[in-house]
C-alpha atoms as a printed R data frame, in Angstrom:
    type eleno elety resid chain resno      x      y      z
1   ATOM     1    CA   MET     A     1 66.060 23.099 35.216
2   ATOM     2    CA   SER     A     2 62.623 23.890 36.679
3   ATOM     3    CA   ARG     A     3 61.569 22.420 40.019
4   ATOM     4    CA   PHE     A     4 58.969 20.302 38.184
5   ATOM     5    CA   ALA     A     5 61.649 18.861 35.888
6   ATOM     6    CA   LEU     A     6 63.923 18.247 38.876
7   ATOM     7    CA   ILE     A     7 61.198 16.385 40.772
8   ATOM     8    CA   LYS     A     8 60.413 14.275 37.712
9   ATOM     9    CA   ALA     A     9 64.094 13.487 37.217
10  ATOM    10    CA   VAL     A    10 64.853 12.654 40.866
11  ATOM    11    CA   LEU     A    11 61.622 11.246 42.289
12  ATOM    12    CA   GLY     A    12 60.050  9.988 39.078
13  ATOM    13    CA   PRO     A    13 62.145  6.807 38.871
14  ATOM    14    CA   ILE     A    14 61.508  6.087 42.557
15  ATOM    15    CA   MET     A    15 57.760  6.521 42.159
16  ATOM    16    CA   ARG     A    16 57.756  4.389 39.030
17  ATOM    17    CA   LEU     A    17 59.678  1.653 40.816
18  ATOM    18    CA   MET     A    18 57.329  1.767 43.792
19  ATOM    19    CA   PHE     A    19 53.988  2.033 41.980
20  ATOM    20    CA   ARG     A    20 54.916  0.515 38.557
21  ATOM    21    CA   PRO     A    21 52.282  2.645 36.802
22  ATOM    22    CA   GLN     A    22 50.738  1.302 33.624
23  ATOM    23    CA   VAL     A    23 49.538  4.242 31.548
24  ATOM    24    CA   GLU     A    24 46.899  3.886 28.846
25  ATOM    25    CA   GLY     A    25 45.703  6.595 26.465
26  ATOM    26    CA   MET     A    26 48.442  9.167 27.065
27  ATOM    27    CA   GLU     A    27 48.025 10.235 23.428
28  ATOM    28    CA   HIS     A    28 44.651 11.747 24.342
29  ATOM    29    CA   ILE     A    29 46.312 14.596 26.263
30  ATOM    30    CA   PRO     A    30 47.007 17.477 23.827
31  ATOM    31    CA   GLY     A    31 50.646 18.451 23.533
32  ATOM    32    CA   ASP     A    32 49.851 22.124 24.126
33  ATOM    33    CA   GLY     A    33 46.995 24.456 24.965
34  ATOM    34    CA   PRO     A    34 44.520 24.375 27.842
35  ATOM    35    CA   VAL     A    35 43.051 21.038 28.890
36  ATOM    36    CA   ILE     A    36 41.150 19.762 31.918
37  ATOM    37    CA   LEU     A    37 42.036 16.340 33.318
38  ATOM    38    CA   ALA     A    38 39.004 15.068 35.248
39  ATOM    39    CA   GLY     A    39 39.048 11.774 37.105
40  ATOM    40    CA   ASN     A    40 38.133  9.670 40.084
41  ATOM    41    CA   HIS     A    41 39.769 10.058 43.469
42  ATOM    42    CA   LEU     A    42 40.482  6.933 45.497
43  ATOM    43    CA   THR     A    43 43.291  7.869 47.852
44  ATOM    44    CA   PHE     A    44 45.961 10.436 48.688
45  ATOM    45    CA   ILE     A    45 48.618  9.078 46.329
46  ATOM    46    CA   ASP     A    46 46.421  9.797 43.282
47  ATOM    47    CA   SER     A    47 47.837 13.328 43.400
48  ATOM    48    CA   ILE     A    48 51.385 11.934 43.458
49  ATOM    49    CA   VAL     A    49 50.966  9.375 40.692
50  ATOM    50    CA   LEU     A    50 49.189 11.673 38.204
51  ATOM    51    CA   PRO     A    51 51.970 14.321 37.943
52  ATOM    52    CA   VAL     A    52 54.593 11.575 37.644
53  ATOM    53    CA   VAL     A    53 52.992  9.795 34.663
54  ATOM    54    CA   THR     A    54 51.957 12.831 32.588
55  ATOM    55    CA   LYS     A    55 54.362 14.509 30.181
56  ATOM    56    CA   ARG     A    56 52.943 17.995 30.786
57  ATOM    57    CA   GLN     A    57 52.848 19.589 34.208
58  ATOM    58    CA   VAL     A    58 49.432 19.267 35.818
59  ATOM    59    CA   CYS     A    59 48.239 22.140 38.009
60  ATOM    60    CA   PHE     A    60 45.630 21.245 40.596
61  ATOM    61    CA   ILE     A    61 43.941 22.606 43.682
62  ATOM    62    CA   GLY     A    62 45.033 21.157 47.008
63  ATOM    63    CA   LYS     A    63 44.298 21.658 50.657
64  ATOM    64    CA   ASP     A    64 46.385 24.454 52.122
65  ATOM    65    CA   GLU     A    65 47.347 22.102 54.954
66  ATOM    66    CA   TYR     A    66 49.618 20.277 52.484
67  ATOM    67    CA   VAL     A    67 51.955 23.271 52.424
68  ATOM    68    CA   THR     A    68 51.643 24.556 55.984
69  ATOM    69    CA   GLY     A    69 53.085 21.574 57.860
70  ATOM    70    CA   LYS     A    70 55.877 22.038 60.352
71  ATOM    71    CA   GLY     A    71 59.319 20.526 60.489
72  ATOM    72    CA   PHE     A    72 61.264 18.695 57.795
73  ATOM    73    CA   LYS     A    73 58.287 16.574 56.682
74  ATOM    74    CA   GLY     A    74 56.105 19.654 56.315
75  ATOM    75    CA   ARG     A    75 58.718 21.521 54.286
76  ATOM    76    CA   LEU     A    76 59.330 18.494 52.084
77  ATOM    77    CA   MET     A    77 55.604 18.095 51.348
78  ATOM    78    CA   ALA     A    78 55.282 21.796 50.536
79  ATOM    79    CA   TRP     A    79 58.319 21.653 48.233
80  ATOM    80    CA   PHE     A    80 56.998 18.592 46.410
81  ATOM    81    CA   PHE     A    81 53.372 19.595 45.968
82  ATOM    82    CA   THR     A    82 54.005 23.169 44.901
83  ATOM    83    CA   GLY     A    83 56.775 21.914 42.639
84  ATOM    84    CA   VAL     A    84 54.538 19.459 40.762
85  ATOM    85    CA   GLY     A    85 51.841 22.074 40.313
86  ATOM    86    CA   MET     A    86 49.589 22.122 43.358
87  ATOM    87    CA   ILE     A    87 48.020 25.475 44.198
88  ATOM    88    CA   PRO     A    88 46.912 25.659 47.842
89  ATOM    89    CA   VAL     A    89 43.404 26.999 48.453
90  ATOM    90    CA   ASP     A    90 41.371 27.106 51.655
91  ATOM    91    CA   ARG     A    91 38.452 25.165 50.197
92  ATOM    92    CA   ASP     A    92 36.661 25.029 53.531
93  ATOM    93    CA   GLY     A    93 36.442 28.803 53.803
94  ATOM    94    CA   ALA     A    94 33.368 30.850 52.963
95  ATOM    95    CA   ASN     A    95 34.618 31.559 49.436
96  ATOM    96    CA   GLY     A    96 36.612 28.356 48.956
97  ATOM    97    CA   GLY     A    97 34.546 27.075 46.026
98  ATOM    98    CA   VAL     A    98 34.720 30.371 44.156
99  ATOM    99    CA   ALA     A    99 38.462 30.676 44.775
100 ATOM   100    CA   ALA     A   100 39.050 27.174 43.435
101 ATOM   101    CA   LEU     A   101 36.934 27.866 40.344
102 ATOM   102    CA   MET     A   102 38.657 31.154 39.573
103 ATOM   103    CA   THR     A   103 42.079 29.567 40.094
104 ATOM   104    CA   GLY     A   104 41.223 26.803 37.650
105 ATOM   105    CA   ARG     A   105 39.975 29.351 35.124
106 ATOM   106    CA   ARG     A   106 43.205 31.359 35.378
107 ATOM   107    CA   ILE     A   107 45.333 28.254 34.842
108 ATOM   108    CA   LEU     A   108 43.366 27.267 31.744
109 ATOM   109    CA   GLU     A   109 43.435 30.775 30.308
110 ATOM   110    CA   GLU     A   110 47.218 30.582 30.594
111 ATOM   111    CA   GLY     A   111 47.118 27.518 28.322
112 ATOM   112    CA   LYS     A   112 48.075 25.011 31.014
113 ATOM   113    CA   VAL     A   113 46.770 21.644 32.195
114 ATOM   114    CA   PHE     A   114 44.335 21.687 35.116
115 ATOM   115    CA   GLY     A   115 43.600 18.501 37.045
116 ATOM   116    CA   ILE     A   116 40.372 18.094 38.980
117 ATOM   117    CA   TYR     A   117 38.498 15.427 40.907
118 ATOM   118    CA   PRO     A   118 34.812 16.207 40.209
119 ATOM   119    CA   GLU     A   119 33.692 14.132 43.213
120 ATOM   120    CA   GLY     A   120 35.230 16.836 45.389
121 ATOM   121    CA   THR     A   121 36.764 14.395 47.864
122 ATOM   122    CA   ARG     A   122 38.125 10.866 48.068
123 ATOM   123    CA   SER     A   123 35.675  8.033 47.611
124 ATOM   124    CA   PRO     A   124 34.823  6.532 51.018
125 ATOM   125    CA   ASP     A   125 34.378  2.986 49.672
126 ATOM   126    CA   GLY     A   126 35.934  2.677 46.226
127 ATOM   127    CA   ARG     A   127 32.742  3.497 44.327
128 ATOM   128    CA   LEU     A   128 32.339  6.489 42.004
129 ATOM   129    CA   TYR     A   129 30.157  9.278 43.353
130 ATOM   130    CA   ARG     A   130 28.201 12.113 41.773
131 ATOM   131    CA   GLY     A   131 30.326 14.876 40.268
132 ATOM   132    CA   ARG     A   132 30.066 18.501 41.279
133 ATOM   133    CA   THR     A   133 29.368 20.975 38.511
134 ATOM   134    CA   GLY     A   134 32.542 23.045 38.864
135 ATOM   135    CA   ILE     A   135 34.062 20.895 36.102
136 ATOM   136    CA   ALA     A   136 31.236 21.942 33.755
137 ATOM   137    CA   ARG     A   137 31.613 25.624 34.655
138 ATOM   138    CA   LEU     A   138 35.313 25.480 33.835
139 ATOM   139    CA   THR     A   139 34.991 23.846 30.432
140 ATOM   140    CA   LEU     A   140 32.123 26.129 29.398
141 ATOM   141    CA   MET     A   141 33.829 29.319 30.620
142 ATOM   142    CA   THR     A   142 37.174 28.576 28.975
143 ATOM   143    CA   GLY     A   143 36.376 26.275 26.063
144 ATOM   144    CA   ALA     A   144 39.069 23.871 27.268
145 ATOM   145    CA   PRO     A   145 38.481 20.215 26.361
146 ATOM   146    CA   VAL     A   146 38.024 17.656 29.123
147 ATOM   147    CA   VAL     A   147 40.166 14.515 29.123
148 ATOM   148    CA   PRO     A   148 38.603 11.990 31.536
149 ATOM   149    CA   PHE     A   149 40.923  9.683 33.433
150 ATOM   150    CA   ALA     A   150 40.722  6.805 35.872
151 ATOM   151    CA   MET     A   151 43.058  5.848 38.702
152 ATOM   152    CA   ILE     A   152 42.924  2.098 39.205
153 ATOM   153    CA   GLY     A   153 44.487  0.260 42.127
154 ATOM   154    CA   THR     A   154 45.821  3.188 44.148
155 ATOM   155    CA   ASP     A   155 43.350  2.463 46.960
156 ATOM   156    CA   LYS     A   156 44.799 -1.033 47.306
157 ATOM   157    CA   LEU     A   157 48.242  0.432 47.975
158 ATOM   158    CA   GLN     A   158 47.023  3.051 50.435
159 ATOM   159    CA   PRO     A   159 43.678  1.996 51.929
160 ATOM   160    CA   GLY     A   160 41.804  4.854 53.558
161 ATOM   161    CA   GLY     A   161 44.261  7.383 52.161
162 ATOM   162    CA   ARG     A   162 46.453  7.197 55.252
163 ATOM   163    CA   GLY     A   163 49.833  5.787 56.168
164 ATOM   164    CA   ILE     A   164 52.782  4.951 53.969
165 ATOM   165    CA   PRO     A   165 51.645  3.351 50.693
166 ATOM   166    CA   ARG     A   166 52.923 -0.121 49.962
167 ATOM   167    CA   PRO     A   167 54.572 -1.015 46.667
168 ATOM   168    CA   GLY     A   168 52.386 -2.371 43.895
169 ATOM   169    CA   ARG     A   169 51.056 -1.753 40.414
170 ATOM   170    CA   VAL     A   170 48.585  0.984 39.511
171 ATOM   171    CA   THR     A   171 46.929  1.841 36.221
172 ATOM   172    CA   VAL     A   172 46.182  5.333 34.942
173 ATOM   173    CA   ARG     A   173 43.761  5.306 32.008
174 ATOM   174    CA   PHE     A   174 42.995  8.405 29.913
175 ATOM   175    CA   GLY     A   175 39.981  8.702 27.632
176 ATOM   176    CA   ALA     A   176 39.362 10.677 24.471
177 ATOM   177    CA   PRO     A   177 38.961 14.469 24.836
178 ATOM   178    CA   MET     A   178 35.431 15.741 25.346
179 ATOM   179    CA   GLU     A   179 34.323 19.168 24.117
180 ATOM   180    CA   PHE     A   180 31.091 20.982 24.860
181 ATOM   181    CA   SER     A   181 31.089 23.924 22.455
182 ATOM   182    CA   ARG     A   182 27.409 23.269 21.736
183 ATOM   183    CA   TYR     A   183 26.691 24.761 25.157
184 ATOM   184    CA   ASP     A   184 28.632 27.999 24.641
185 ATOM   185    CA   GLY     A   185 27.252 30.832 26.774
186 ATOM   186    CA   MET     A   186 25.249 28.479 29.003
187 ATOM   187    CA   ASP     A   187 27.662 28.204 31.926
188 ATOM   188    CA   ARG     A   188 24.986 29.437 34.341
189 ATOM   189    CA   ASP     A   189 22.239 27.048 33.230
190 ATOM   190    CA   ARG     A   190 22.042 24.463 36.001
191 ATOM   191    CA   TYR     A   191 20.511 21.819 33.760
192 ATOM   192    CA   VAL     A   192 23.323 22.185 31.254
193 ATOM   193    CA   LEU     A   193 25.924 22.132 34.026
194 ATOM   194    CA   ARG     A   194 24.470 18.917 35.379
195 ATOM   195    CA   ALA     A   195 24.282 17.318 31.923
196 ATOM   196    CA   VAL     A   196 27.918 18.170 31.151
197 ATOM   197    CA   THR     A   197 29.110 16.937 34.544
198 ATOM   198    CA   ASP     A   198 27.194 13.670 34.239
199 ATOM   199    CA   SER     A   199 28.644 13.125 30.751
200 ATOM   200    CA   VAL     A   200 32.157 13.440 32.153
201 ATOM   201    CA   MET     A   201 31.402 11.147 35.099
202 ATOM   202    CA   THR     A   202 29.927  8.534 32.761
203 ATOM   203    CA   GLU     A   203 33.229  8.445 30.892
204 ATOM   204    CA   VAL     A   204 35.199  8.220 34.145
205 ATOM   205    CA   MET     A   205 32.966  5.315 35.200
206 ATOM   206    CA   ARG     A   206 33.559  3.561 31.876
207 ATOM   207    CA   LEU     A   207 37.323  3.987 32.199
208 ATOM   208    CA   SER     A   208 37.526  2.947 35.854
209 ATOM   209    CA   GLY     A   209 34.917  0.169 35.920
210 ATOM   210    CA   GLN     A   210 33.635  1.507 39.245
211 ATOM   211    CA   GLU     A   211 30.098  1.175 40.490
212 ATOM   212    CA   TYR     A   212 28.347  4.562 40.284
213 ATOM   213    CA   VAL     A   213 26.431  6.076 43.200
214 ATOM   214    CA   ASP     A   214 24.100  9.019 42.477
215 ATOM   215    CA   MET     A   215 25.020 10.801 45.695
216 ATOM   216    CA   TYR     A   216 27.727 13.260 46.659
217 ATOM   217    CA   ALA     A   217 30.689 11.581 48.362
218 ATOM   218    CA   THR     A   218 30.604 14.140 51.174
219 ATOM   219    CA   LYS     A   219 27.053 13.072 52.066
220 ATOM   220    CA   ALA     A   220 28.062  9.421 51.977
221 ATOM   221    CA   LYS     A   221 30.921 10.117 54.375
222 ATOM   222    CA   ALA     A   222 28.630 12.053 56.704
223 ATOM   223    CA   ALA     A   223 26.142  9.183 56.715
């Protein structure tokens, strides 16, 4: 049994009991082949709930600090996150963005599922912020379809993304796959990248019901 299967078997029932996830649109995720899951990011537990509810293992980029903690808690976090598919990358480094993009491309070229939060960080106030164009680069470079998704209610269980989440119900809603083959060979055209990204974010907004803010979340946090 793989570590992913073990985590699903052991921790899955606990997570389901604690968060009582209601999943809508699971049929939109292809049973095989590369696919990008792109959604909103409300709080820390989004990255715990998503791997638990999906049938296929979801690989995603995470902060390297999630796997470098000390003591029993640090080792447990590293075991869990790497087991469910997290790949640690120093995103704050000089080449962090490029490393994350190339990692995502490799995962998709291997025919796997890659999860990404186009906002780049957690929403500071529950609204949906402008997406970064890495999502567009990935789908245009690899041809992988994009399945938009929305996390609903996770911020109510873990406000601010800190502390132990309280029990409650969350909803994970997946939308129909989006493909952008009409833009083949245009992965360096900034207008195309922005158009593709905005199309994905529009679908995420429709699924989540969030208010949209045409500003990067990082700038909103800084302000």
